[in-house]
TIVO-2410 file (N, C-alpha, C; in nm, 3 decimals):
# residues 177
REC num residu      c1      c2      c3 atome chaine
REC   1      M -10.567  25.642  12.313     N      A
REC   1      M -10.633  25.733  12.404    CA      A
REC   1      M -10.530  25.786  12.505     C      A
REC   2      L -10.525  25.916  12.517     N      A
REC   2      L -10.438  25.978  12.616    CA      A
REC   2      L -10.511  25.990  12.749     C      A
REC   3      H -10.434  25.985  12.855     N      A
REC   3      H -10.488  26.002  12.990    CA      A
REC   3      H -10.456  26.142  13.039     C      A
REC   4      R -10.535  26.190  13.132     N      A
REC   4      R -10.504  26.318  13.197    CA      A
REC   4      R -10.374  26.300  13.275     C      A
REC   5      I -10.284  26.394  13.263     N      A
REC   5      I -10.156  26.387  13.331    CA      A
REC   5      I -10.177  26.425  13.477     C      A
REC   6      T -10.138  26.333  13.563     N      A
REC   6      T -10.150  26.356  13.707    CA      A
REC   6      T -10.014  26.333  13.771     C      A
REC   7      G  -9.999  26.380  13.894     N      A
REC   7      G  -9.876  26.353  13.967    CA      A
REC   7      G  -9.799  26.479  14.000     C      A
REC   8      R  -9.697  26.460  14.081     N      A
REC   8      R  -9.619  26.572  14.133    CA      A
REC   8      R  -9.508  26.619  14.040     C      A
REC   9      A  -9.453  26.531  13.958     N      A
REC   9      A  -9.343  26.569  13.868    CA      A
REC   9      A  -9.398  26.657  13.757     C      A
REC  10      T  -9.326  26.762  13.723     N      A
REC  10      T  -9.378  26.859  13.626    CA      A
REC  10      T  -9.300  26.863  13.496     C      A
REC  11      K  -9.202  26.777  13.478     N      A
REC  11      K  -9.120  26.780  13.357    CA      A
REC  11      K  -9.191  26.711  13.241     C      A
REC  12      C  -9.148  26.741  13.119     N      A
REC  12      C  -9.219  26.694  13.000    CA      A
REC  12      C  -9.205  26.544  12.975     C      A
REC  13      G  -9.091  26.484  13.007     N      A
REC  13      G  -9.074  26.340  12.984    CA      A
REC  13      G  -9.168  26.256  13.068     C      A
REC  14      P  -9.167  26.273  13.201     N      A
REC  14      P  -9.263  26.200  13.283    CA      A
REC  14      P  -9.408  26.234  13.249     C      A
REC  15      S  -9.432  26.356  13.204     N      A
REC  15      S  -9.568  26.394  13.164    CA      A
REC  15      S  -9.613  26.317  13.041     C      A
REC  16      A  -9.524  26.300  12.943     N      A
REC  16      A  -9.559  26.222  12.823    CA      A
REC  16      A  -9.586  26.077  12.861     C      A
REC  17      I  -9.504  26.022  12.951     N      A
REC  17      I  -9.526  25.884  12.997    CA      A
REC  17      I  -9.660  25.873  13.067     C      A
REC  18      S  -9.692  25.971  13.151     N      A
REC  18      S  -9.819  25.972  13.224    CA      A
REC  18      S  -9.937  25.976  13.128     C      A
REC  19      A  -9.928  26.060  13.025     N      A
REC  19      A -10.038  26.072  12.929    CA      A
REC  19      A -10.058  25.942  12.851     C      A
REC  20      I  -9.950  25.875  12.816     N      A
REC  20      I  -9.960  25.753  12.736    CA      A
REC  20      I  -9.998  25.633  12.822     C      A
REC  21      A  -9.929  25.614  12.935     N      A
REC  21      A  -9.948  25.494  13.016    CA      A
REC  21      A -10.056  25.508  13.123     C      A
REC  22      G -10.096  25.630  13.155     N      A
REC  22      G -10.200  25.649  13.255    CA      A
REC  22      G -10.150  25.636  13.398     C      A
REC  23      V -10.023  25.660  13.421     N      A
REC  23      V  -9.966  25.654  13.555    CA      A
REC  23      V  -9.930  25.796  13.599     C      A
REC  24      P  -9.923  25.823  13.729     N      A
REC  24      P  -9.882  25.956  13.775    CA      A
REC  24      P  -9.738  25.987  13.732     C      A
REC  25      T  -9.711  26.115  13.715     N      A
REC  25      T  -9.579  26.157  13.668    CA      A
REC  25      T  -9.469  26.120  13.767     C      A
REC  26      H  -9.499  26.123  13.897     N      A
REC  26      H  -9.393  26.089  13.993    CA      A
REC  26      H  -9.359  25.940  13.986     C      A
REC  27      E  -9.454  25.854  13.948     N      A
REC  27      E  -9.422  25.712  13.927    CA      A
REC  27      E  -9.335  25.695  13.802     C      A
REC  28      A  -9.366  25.769  13.697     N      A
REC  28      A  -9.285  25.764  13.575    CA      A
REC  28      A  -9.143  25.812  13.603     C      A
REC  29      A  -9.130  25.920  13.678     N      A
REC  29      A  -8.997  25.972  13.712    CA      A
REC  29      A  -8.922  25.873  13.800     C      A
REC  30      A  -8.992  25.806  13.891     N      A
REC  30      A  -8.927  25.707  13.978    CA      A
REC  30      A  -8.873  25.590  13.896     C      A
REC  31      V  -8.945  25.548  13.794     N      A
REC  31      V  -8.899  25.439  13.708    CA      A
REC  31      V  -8.772  25.482  13.633     C      A
REC  32      I  -8.771  25.604  13.581     N      A
REC  32      I  -8.652  25.654  13.511    CA      A
REC  32      I  -8.534  25.663  13.607     C      A
REC  33      R  -8.557  25.714  13.727     N      A
REC  33      R  -8.448  25.723  13.825    CA      A
REC  33      R  -8.393  25.585  13.859     C      A
REC  34      R  -8.482  25.486  13.874     N      A
REC  34      R  -8.439  25.351  13.909    CA      A
REC  34      R  -8.366  25.285  13.793     C      A
REC  35      L  -8.421  25.295  13.672     N      A
REC  35      L  -8.361  25.228  13.556    CA      A
REC  35      L  -8.225  25.286  13.518     C      A
REC  36      F  -8.210  25.417  13.534     N      A
REC  36      F  -8.089  25.483  13.486    CA      A
REC  36      F  -8.002  25.538  13.599     C      A
REC  37      D  -8.034  25.500  13.722     N      A
REC  37      D  -7.954  25.539  13.838    CA      A
REC  37      D  -7.931  25.690  13.839     C      A
REC  38      R  -8.040  25.763  13.832     N      A
REC  38      R  -8.034  25.908  13.831    CA      A
REC  38      R  -8.089  25.964  13.962     C      A
REC  39      P  -8.027  26.066  14.017     N      A
REC  39      P  -8.079  26.125  14.141    CA      A
REC  39      P  -8.207  26.206  14.119     C      A
REC  40      S  -8.221  26.265  13.999     N      A
REC  40      S  -8.341  26.342  13.969    CA      A
REC  40      S  -8.367  26.337  13.819     C      A
REC  41      V  -8.487  26.374  13.781     N      A
REC  41      V  -8.525  26.374  13.640    CA      A
REC  41      V  -8.563  26.517  13.601     C      A
REC  42      N  -8.468  26.585  13.537     N      A
REC  42      N  -8.492  26.721  13.491    CA      A
REC  42      N  -8.506  26.728  13.340     C      A
REC  43      G  -8.481  26.620  13.273     N      A
REC  43      G  -8.494  26.608  13.130    CA      A
REC  43      G  -8.469  26.463  13.095     C      A
REC  44      V  -8.532  26.415  12.991     N      A
REC  44      V  -8.513  26.274  12.953    CA      A
REC  44      V  -8.474  26.265  12.806     C      A
REC  45      F  -8.410  26.156  12.774     N      A
REC  45      F  -8.376  26.122  12.637    CA      A
REC  45      F  -8.480  26.022  12.588     C      A
REC  46      I  -8.487  26.002  12.459     N      A
REC  46      I  -8.589  25.914  12.403    CA      A
REC  46      I  -8.569  25.770  12.449     C      A
REC  47      D  -8.444  25.726  12.471     N      A
REC  47      D  -8.424  25.590  12.519    CA      A
REC  47      D  -8.476  25.573  12.661     C      A
REC  48      E  -8.463  25.675  12.744     N      A
REC  48      E  -8.516  25.668  12.880    CA      A
REC  48      E  -8.669  25.666  12.879     C      A
REC  49      L  -8.728  25.749  12.797     N      A
REC  49      L  -8.874  25.751  12.785    CA      A
REC  49      L  -8.925  25.617  12.737     C      A
REC  50      A  -8.861  25.560  12.636     N      A
REC  50      A  -8.905  25.431  12.581    CA      A
REC  50      A  -8.884  25.318  12.682     C      A
REC  51      A  -8.775  25.321  12.756     N      A
REC  51      A  -8.751  25.217  12.857    CA      A
REC  51      A  -8.855  25.224  12.968     C      A
REC  52      A  -8.892  25.344  13.009     N      A
REC  52      A  -8.995  25.359  13.112    CA      A
REC  52      A  -9.130  25.312  13.060     C      A
REC  53      L  -9.164  25.349  12.938     N      A
REC  53      L  -9.291  25.302  12.880    CA      A
REC  53      L  -9.291  25.151  12.864     C      A
REC  54      E  -9.176  25.093  12.836     N      A
REC  54      E  -9.165  24.947  12.825    CA      A
REC  54      E  -9.201  24.881  12.958     C      A
REC  55      V  -9.158  24.940  13.068     N      A
REC  55      V  -9.192  24.888  13.201    CA      A
REC  55      V  -9.343  24.893  13.223     C      A
REC  56      F  -9.408  24.997  13.171     N      A
REC  56      F  -9.552  25.012  13.187    CA      A
REC  56      F  -9.633  24.939  13.079     C      A
REC  57      G  -9.565  24.861  12.993     N      A
REC  57      G  -9.636  24.777  12.897    CA      A
REC  57      G  -9.654  24.837  12.758     C      A
REC  58      W  -9.569  24.931  12.719     N      A
REC  58      W  -9.575  24.992  12.586    CA      A
REC  58      W  -9.443  24.969  12.514     C      A
REC  59      A  -9.451  24.943  12.384     N      A
REC  59      A  -9.330  24.920  12.304    CA      A
REC  59      A  -9.335  25.005  12.178     C      A
REC  60      P  -9.220  25.055  12.133     N      A
REC  60      P  -9.217  25.133  12.008    CA      A
REC  60      P  -9.236  25.042  11.887     C      A
REC  61      D  -9.311  25.091  11.788     N      A
REC  61      D  -9.325  25.010  11.666    CA      A
REC  61      D  -9.291  25.089  11.540     C      A
REC  62      Y  -9.267  25.220  11.552     N      A
REC  62      Y  -9.229  25.301  11.437    CA      A
REC  62      Y  -9.170  25.431  11.488     C      A
REC  63      A  -9.072  25.484  11.416     N      A
REC  63      A  -9.011  25.612  11.455    CA      A
REC  63      A  -8.993  25.701  11.333     C      A
REC  64      L  -8.998  25.828  11.356     N      A
REC  64      L  -8.972  25.930  11.255    CA      A
REC  64      L  -8.862  26.018  11.311     C      A
REC  65      R  -8.753  26.032  11.236     N      A
REC  65      R  -8.638  26.109  11.283    CA      A
REC  65      R  -8.603  26.220  11.185     C      A
REC  66      H  -8.560  26.330  11.238     N      A
REC  66      H  -8.515  26.441  11.155    CA      A
REC  66      H  -8.380  26.405  11.096     C      A
REC  67      P  -8.357  26.426  10.967     N      A
REC  67      P  -8.230  26.386  10.904    CA      A
REC  67      P  -8.107  26.453  10.967     C      A
REC  68      K  -8.121  26.573  11.018     N      A
REC  68      K  -8.009  26.643  11.079    CA      A
REC  68      K  -7.958  26.570  11.203     C      A
REC  69      Y  -8.046  26.495  11.269     N      A
REC  69      Y  -8.010  26.430  11.394    CA      A
REC  69      Y  -7.982  26.281  11.378     C      A
REC  70      R  -7.974  26.230  11.256     N      A
REC  70      R  -7.959  26.086  11.237    CA      A
REC  70      R  -7.827  26.032  11.291     C      A
REC  71      N  -7.722  26.113  11.291     N      A
REC  71      N  -7.593  26.066  11.343    CA      A
REC  71      N  -7.572  26.104  11.489     C      A
REC  72      R  -7.659  26.187  11.542     N      A
REC  72      R  -7.650  26.227  11.683    CA      A
REC  72      R  -7.776  26.180  11.753     C      A
REC  73      R  -7.774  26.060  11.803     N      A
REC  73      R  -7.892  26.006  11.869    CA      A
REC  73      R  -7.915  26.079  12.001     C      A
REC  74      F  -8.040  26.103  12.028     N      A
REC  74      F  -8.076  26.163  12.155    CA      A
REC  74      F  -8.099  26.052  12.255     C      A
REC  75      A  -7.989  25.989  12.297     N      A
REC  75      A  -7.994  25.876  12.388    CA      A
REC  75      A  -7.890  25.894  12.497     C      A
REC  76      R  -7.924  25.847  12.613     N      A
REC  76      R  -7.829  25.853  12.724    CA      A
REC  76      R  -7.735  25.734  12.719     C      A
REC  77      R  -7.789  25.616  12.690     N      A
REC  77      R  -7.707  25.495  12.687    CA      A
REC  77      R  -7.727  25.420  12.556     C      A
REC  78      E  -7.618  25.396  12.488     N      A
REC  78      E  -7.621  25.329  12.358    CA      A
REC  78      E  -7.678  25.187  12.367     C      A
REC  79      D  -7.647  25.113  12.474     N      A
REC  79      D  -7.695  24.975  12.487    CA      A
REC  79      D  -7.847  24.972  12.502     C      A
REC  80      V  -7.904  25.067  12.575     N      A
REC  80      V  -8.050  25.073  12.591    CA      A
REC  80      V  -8.113  25.110  12.457     C      A
REC  81      W  -8.052  25.206  12.386     N      A
REC  81      W  -8.101  25.246  12.255    CA      A
REC  81      W  -8.107  25.125  12.162     C      A
REC  82      E  -7.998  25.050  12.154     N      A
REC  82      E  -7.992  24.934  12.064    CA      A
REC  82      E  -8.093  24.827  12.103     C      A
REC  83      R  -8.111  24.804  12.232     N      A
REC  83      R  -8.206  24.702  12.277    CA      A
REC  83      R  -8.349  24.741  12.240     C      A
REC  84      I  -8.383  24.865  12.255     N      A
REC  84      I  -8.521  24.908  12.232    CA      A
REC  84      I  -8.549  24.939  12.085     C      A
REC  85      F  -8.458  25.007  12.017     N      A
REC  85      F  -8.485  25.059  11.884    CA      A
REC  85      F  -8.419  24.983  11.769     C      A
REC  86      A  -8.346  24.876  11.796     N      A
REC  86      A  -8.272  24.805  11.690    CA      A
REC  86      A  -8.364  24.756  11.579     C      A
REC  87      D  -8.480  24.704  11.612     N      A
REC  87      D  -8.571  24.647  11.511    CA      A
REC  87      D  -8.689  24.737  11.479     C      A
REC  88      V  -8.688  24.860  11.526     N      A
REC  88      V  -8.800  24.951  11.501    CA      A
REC  88      V  -8.777  25.022  11.368     C      A
REC  89      P  -8.870  25.003  11.273     N      A
REC  89      P  -8.853  25.072  11.144    CA      A
REC  89      P  -8.868  25.224  11.163     C      A
REC  90      F  -8.797  25.298  11.079     N      A
REC  90      F  -8.805  25.444  11.090    CA      A
REC  90      F  -8.791  25.509  10.954     C      A
REC  91      D  -8.836  25.632  10.947     N      A
REC  91      D  -8.819  25.717  10.831    CA      A
REC  91      D  -8.747  25.843  10.876     C      A
REC  92      E  -8.675  25.904  10.782     N      A
REC  92      E  -8.610  26.032  10.809    CA      A
REC  92      E  -8.685  26.139  10.732     C      A
REC  93      R  -8.729  26.240  10.805     N      A
REC  93      R  -8.805  26.349  10.743    CA      A
REC  93      R  -8.789  26.476  10.823     C      A
REC  94      A  -8.765  26.585  10.756     N      A
REC  94      A  -8.767  26.715  10.822    CA      A
REC  94      A  -8.911  26.764  10.821     C      A
REC  95      I  -8.967  26.783  10.940     N      A
REC  95      I  -9.108  26.814  10.949    CA      A
REC  95      I  -9.133  26.897  11.074     C      A
REC  96      T  -9.234  26.980  11.070     N      A
REC  96      T  -9.272  27.057  11.188    CA      A
REC  96      T  -9.384  26.984  11.262     C      A
REC  97      L  -9.405  27.024  11.384     N      A
REC  97      L  -9.509  26.961  11.466    CA      A
REC  97      L  -9.646  26.975  11.401     C      A
REC  98      G  -9.676  27.092  11.348     N      A
REC  98      G  -9.805  27.113  11.283    CA      A
REC  98      G  -9.822  27.029  11.159     C      A
REC  99      T  -9.720  27.021  11.076     N      A
REC  99      T  -9.727  26.940  10.954    CA      A
REC  99      T  -9.744  26.792  10.989     C      A
REC 100      F  -9.684  26.750  11.098     N      A
REC 100      F  -9.695  26.610  11.140    CA      A
REC 100      F  -9.833  26.580  11.198     C      A
REC 101      L  -9.885  26.668  11.282     N      A
REC 101      L -10.010  26.640  11.352    CA      A
REC 101      L -10.136  26.681  11.276     C      A
REC 102      D -10.127  26.775  11.183     N      A
REC 102      D -10.247  26.819  11.111    CA      A
REC 102      D -10.322  26.706  11.041     C      A
REC 103      P -10.254  26.609  10.975     N      A
REC 103      P -10.329  26.500  10.912    CA      A
REC 103      P -10.375  26.392  11.010     C      A
REC 104      A -10.357  26.414  11.141     N      A
REC 104      A -10.401  26.321  11.246    CA      A
REC 104      A -10.346  26.179  11.224     C      A
REC 105      P -10.215  26.160  11.247     N      A
REC 105      P -10.158  26.026  11.229    CA      A
REC 105      P -10.219  25.926  11.327     C      A
REC 106      A -10.230  25.803  11.285     N      A
REC 106      A -10.287  25.698  11.369    CA      A
REC 106      A -10.187  25.655  11.475     C      A
REC 107      G -10.235  25.612  11.589     N      A
REC 107      G -10.150  25.558  11.693    CA      A
REC 107      G -10.126  25.653  11.808     C      A
REC 108      T -10.047  25.607  11.902     N      A
REC 108      T -10.010  25.682  12.021    CA      A
REC 108      T  -9.863  25.721  12.007     C      A
REC 109      W  -9.834  25.850  12.012     N      A
REC 109      W  -9.701  25.901  11.981    CA      A
REC 109      W  -9.641  25.979  12.097     C      A
REC 110      A  -9.510  25.966  12.115     N      A
REC 110      A  -9.430  26.056  12.199    CA      A
REC 110      A  -9.343  26.134  12.101     C      A
REC 111      I  -9.358  26.265  12.102     N      A
REC 111      I  -9.293  26.349  12.003    CA      A
REC 111      I  -9.197  26.444  12.072     C      A
REC 112      S  -9.072  26.443  12.028     N      A
REC 112      S  -8.972  26.537  12.077    CA      A
REC 112      S  -8.962  26.649  11.975     C      A
REC 113      A  -9.004  26.768  12.018     N      A
REC 113      A  -8.999  26.886  11.931    CA      A
REC 113      A  -8.942  27.001  12.013     C      A
REC 114      G  -8.836  27.060  11.964     N      A
REC 114      G  -8.777  27.171  12.036    CA      A
REC 114      G  -8.730  27.131  12.175     C      A
REC 115      S  -8.675  27.012  12.190     N      A
REC 115      S  -8.627  26.959  12.318    CA      A
REC 115      S  -8.738  26.952  12.423     C      A
REC 116      H  -8.859  26.924  12.378     N      A
REC 116      H  -8.976  26.913  12.466    CA      A
REC 116      H  -9.060  26.796  12.418     C      A
REC 117      F  -9.111  26.715  12.509     N      A
REC 117      F  -9.194  26.602  12.473    CA      A
REC 117      F  -9.342  26.637  12.478     C      A
REC 118      V  -9.412  26.592  12.374     N      A
REC 118      V  -9.557  26.606  12.363    CA      A
REC 118      V  -9.613  26.467  12.337     C      A
REC 119      A  -9.723  26.433  12.401     N      A
REC 119      A  -9.791  26.306  12.375    CA      A
REC 119      A  -9.909  26.333  12.283     C      A
REC 120      Y  -9.933  26.240  12.189     N      A
REC 120      Y -10.042  26.256  12.092    CA      A
REC 120      Y -10.110  26.121  12.070     C      A
REC 121      A -10.242  26.122  12.062     N      A
REC 121      A -10.319  26.003  12.027    CA      A
REC 121      A -10.460  26.045  11.989     C      A
REC 122      D -10.513  25.985  11.884     N      A
REC 122      D -10.653  26.003  11.844    CA      A
REC 122      D -10.694  26.149  11.828     C      A
REC 123      G -10.604  26.232  11.778     N      A
REC 123      G -10.638  26.373  11.756    CA      A
REC 123      G -10.623  26.461  11.878     C      A
REC 124      F -10.573  26.406  11.989     N      A
REC 124      F -10.556  26.482  12.112    CA      A
REC 124      F -10.408  26.493  12.148     C      A
REC 125      V -10.370  26.605  12.209     N      A
REC 125      V -10.234  26.627  12.254    CA      A
REC 125      V -10.233  26.662  12.402     C      A
REC 126      A -10.121  26.633  12.465     N      A
REC 126      A -10.101  26.671  12.605    CA      A
REC 126      A  -9.952  26.686  12.629     C      A
REC 127      D  -9.917  26.772  12.720     N      A
REC 127      D  -9.778  26.786  12.762    CA      A
REC 127      D  -9.776  26.831  12.908     C      A
REC 128      S  -9.662  26.874  12.955     N      A
REC 128      S  -9.645  26.909  13.095    CA      A
REC 128      S  -9.721  27.035  13.135     C      A
REC 129      G  -9.779  27.103  13.040     N      A
REC 129      G  -9.845  27.230  13.066    CA      A
REC 129      G  -9.761  27.348  13.021     C      A
REC 130      A  -9.638  27.320  12.978     N      A
REC 130      A  -9.549  27.427  12.933    CA      A
REC 130      A  -9.597  27.486  12.800     C      A
REC 131      W  -9.640  27.401  12.709     N      A
REC 131      W  -9.688  27.448  12.579    CA      A
REC 131      W  -9.839  27.437  12.567     C      A
REC 132      L  -9.893  27.326  12.608     N      A
REC 132      L -10.035  27.300  12.585    CA      A
REC 132      L -10.108  27.281  12.717     C      A
REC 133      S -10.144  27.158  12.750     N      A
REC 133      S -10.222  27.134  12.871    CA      A
REC 133      S -10.195  26.994  12.923     C      A
REC 134      R -10.206  26.977  13.054     N      A
REC 134      R -10.193  26.843  13.113    CA      A
REC 134      R -10.317  26.759  13.084     C      A
REC 135      K -10.426  26.824  13.053     N      A
REC 135      K -10.548  26.754  13.014    CA      A
REC 135      K -10.547  26.740  12.862     C      A
REC 136      P -10.565  26.618  12.809     N      A
REC 136      P -10.564  26.602  12.664    CA      A
REC 136      P -10.666  26.695  12.597     C      A
REC 137      R -10.620  26.762  12.493     N      A
REC 137      R -10.707  26.854  12.420    CA      A
REC 137      R -10.692  26.828  12.271     C      A
REC 138      P -10.793  26.858  12.195     N      A
REC 138      P -10.783  26.834  12.050    CA      A
REC 138      P -10.673  26.918  11.987     C      A
REC 139      W -10.603  26.857  11.890     N      A
REC 139      W -10.504  26.931  11.812    CA      A
REC 139      W -10.580  27.003  11.703     C      A
REC 140      L -10.591  27.136  11.716     N      A
REC 140      L -10.660  27.219  11.618    CA      A
REC 140      L -10.574  27.340  11.588     C      A
REC 141      R -10.545  27.362  11.462     N      A
REC 141      R -10.463  27.479  11.427    CA      A
REC 141      R -10.538  27.608  11.454     C      A
REC 142      A -10.672  27.602  11.461     N      A
REC 142      A -10.749  27.722  11.494    CA      A
REC 142      A -10.730  27.762  11.640     C      A
REC 143      D -10.689  27.667  11.724     N      A
REC 143      D -10.660  27.694  11.865    CA      A
REC 143      D -10.528  27.770  11.871     C      A
REC 144      A -10.526  27.882  11.940     N      A
REC 144      A -10.407  27.967  11.946    CA      A
REC 144      A -10.288  27.894  12.007     C      A
REC 145      D -10.309  27.812  12.111     N      A
REC 145      D -10.198  27.739  12.173    CA      A
REC 145      D -10.137  27.638  12.078     C      A
REC 146      C -10.220  27.565  12.005     N      A
REC 146      C -10.169  27.467  11.909    CA      A
REC 146      C -10.096  27.538  11.795     C      A
REC 147      N -10.153  27.645  11.746     N      A
REC 147      N -10.091  27.718  11.636    CA      A
REC 147      N  -9.957  27.779  11.678     C      A
REC 148      R  -9.947  27.819  11.805     N      A
REC 148      R  -9.824  27.879  11.856    CA      A
REC 148      R  -9.705  27.782  11.851     C      A
REC 149      V  -9.730  27.652  11.872     N      A
REC 149      V  -9.620  27.554  11.875    CA      A
REC 149      V  -9.611  27.472  11.746     C      A
REC 150      A  -9.697  27.500  11.650     N      A
REC 150      A  -9.704  27.420  11.527    CA      A
REC 150      A  -9.577  27.427  11.443     C      A
REC 151      L  -9.500  27.531  11.454     N      A
REC 151      L  -9.379  27.545  11.371    CA      A
REC 151      L  -9.253  27.490  11.437     C      A
REC 152      R  -9.267  27.428  11.552     N      A
REC 152      R  -9.152  27.365  11.618    CA      A
REC 152      R  -9.106  27.245  11.536     C      A
REC 153      R  -8.976  27.229  11.524     N      A
REC 153      R  -8.917  27.120  11.446    CA      A
REC 153      R  -8.924  26.989  11.525     C      A
REC 154      V  -8.977  26.885  11.461     N      A
REC 154      V  -8.982  26.752  11.523    CA      A
REC 154      V  -8.844  26.690  11.512     C      A
REC 155      Q  -8.783  26.660  11.627     N      A
REC 155      Q  -8.653  26.594  11.628    CA      A
REC 155      Q  -8.673  26.444  11.614     C      A
REC 156      E  -8.771  26.393  11.687     N      A
REC 156      E  -8.801  26.250  11.681    CA      A
REC 156      E  -8.944  26.229  11.727     C      A
REC 157      A  -9.013  26.140  11.659     N      A
REC 157      A  -9.149  26.100  11.697    CA      A
REC 157      A  -9.152  25.948  11.697     C      A
REC 158      V  -9.199  25.891  11.806     N      A
REC 158      V  -9.202  25.745  11.819    CA      A
REC 158      V  -9.345  25.702  11.847     C      A
REC 159      R  -9.394  25.609  11.765     N      A
REC 159      R  -9.529  25.553  11.788    CA      A
REC 159      R  -9.515  25.432  11.879     C      A
REC 160      F  -9.596  25.428  11.983     N      A
REC 160      F  -9.595  25.319  12.079    CA      A
REC 160      F  -9.724  25.239  12.070     C      A
REC 161      V  -9.713  25.109  12.094     N      A
REC 161      V  -9.829  25.020  12.097    CA      A
REC 161      V  -9.831  24.949  12.231     C      A
REC 162      R  -9.951  24.920  12.278     N      A
REC 162      R  -9.968  24.847  12.403    CA      A
REC 162      R  -9.928  24.702  12.381     C      A
REC 163      V  -9.845  24.647  12.469     N      A
REC 163      V  -9.800  24.509  12.459    CA      A
REC 163      V  -9.903  24.422  12.530     C      A
REC 164      I  -9.954  24.321  12.460     N      A
REC 164      I -10.055  24.232  12.516    CA      A
REC 164      I  -9.991  24.145  12.625     C      A
REC 165      G -10.062  24.130  12.735     N      A
REC 165      G -10.013  24.045  12.844    CA      A
REC 165      G  -9.895  24.106  12.917     C      A
REC 166      S  -9.892  24.239  12.926     N      A
REC 166      S  -9.778  24.305  12.989    CA      A
REC 166      S  -9.790  24.312  13.140     C      A
REC 167      G  -9.898  24.260  13.194     N      A
REC 167      G  -9.911  24.261  13.340    CA      A
REC 167      G  -9.980  24.385  13.389     C      A
REC 168      N  -9.958  24.417  13.515     N      A
REC 168      N -10.023  24.529  13.580    CA      A
REC 168      N  -9.945  24.658  13.552     C      A
REC 169      P -10.002  24.753  13.478     N      A
REC 169      P  -9.929  24.875  13.449    CA      A
REC 169      P  -9.908  24.962  13.572     C      A
REC 170      R  -9.979  24.939  13.680     N      A
REC 170      R  -9.962  25.017  13.801    CA      A
REC 170      R  -9.849  24.963  13.888     C      A
REC 171      N  -9.793  24.847  13.851     N      A
REC 171      N  -9.682  24.790  13.927    CA      A
REC 171      N  -9.558  24.792  13.838     C      A
REC 172      P  -9.479  24.902  13.843     N      A
REC 172      P  -9.368  24.917  13.751    CA      A
REC 172      P  -9.242  24.841  13.789     C      A
REC 173      R  -9.249  24.747  13.879     N      A
REC 173      R  -9.131  24.671  13.917    CA      A
REC 173      R  -9.111  24.555  13.820     C      A
REC 174      P  -8.992  24.546  13.757     N      A
REC 174      P  -8.966  24.433  13.667    CA      A
REC 174      P  -8.953  24.304  13.747     C      A
REC 175      E  -8.985  24.193  13.682     N      A
REC 175      E  -8.975  24.064  13.747    CA      A
REC 175      E  -8.829  24.028  13.766     C      A
REC 176      E  -8.798  23.971  13.882     N      A
REC 176      E  -8.660  23.930  13.914    CA      A
REC 176      E  -8.632  23.796  13.850     C      A
REC 177      D  -8.509  23.777  13.801     N      A
REC 177      D  -8.469  23.649  13.740    CA      A
REC 177      D  -8.419  23.552  13.844     C      A
***
């Protein structure tokens, strides 16, 4: 289930995190800034998005990658990539957003298409409002907005699952050792 995207940050990465985890976008951006020592969040890589979702209690369990990008990971830090994605099974497939979403894949997905993140779950999509809507809406090819972005190339799609016993998702501070 996707959540309505709320918060002050308007970029697509924090918006995808907000839709999946149900936290405001400015909290998602604050987690990325803290984890990666960034002064601002104007764009995110998949490792940053996954690390932030991990803080909010979500873990990747499957990935789909475009074959053209298999040797060029869209990651800011290799060590974070390896920690999060080392054991995540993946397939390589050249696919468009419409071809991927039309059969309504199961699970909660963060999809990077055309250097833009879209969140998908249970037949609904949401993004920062740049392509679709901050409010989850059904993915329908008959909808002009969905059809307009359906031919965008999927660079990477990652399915996330809720981690049981992950604590309070509204408190994104990691426990101190």
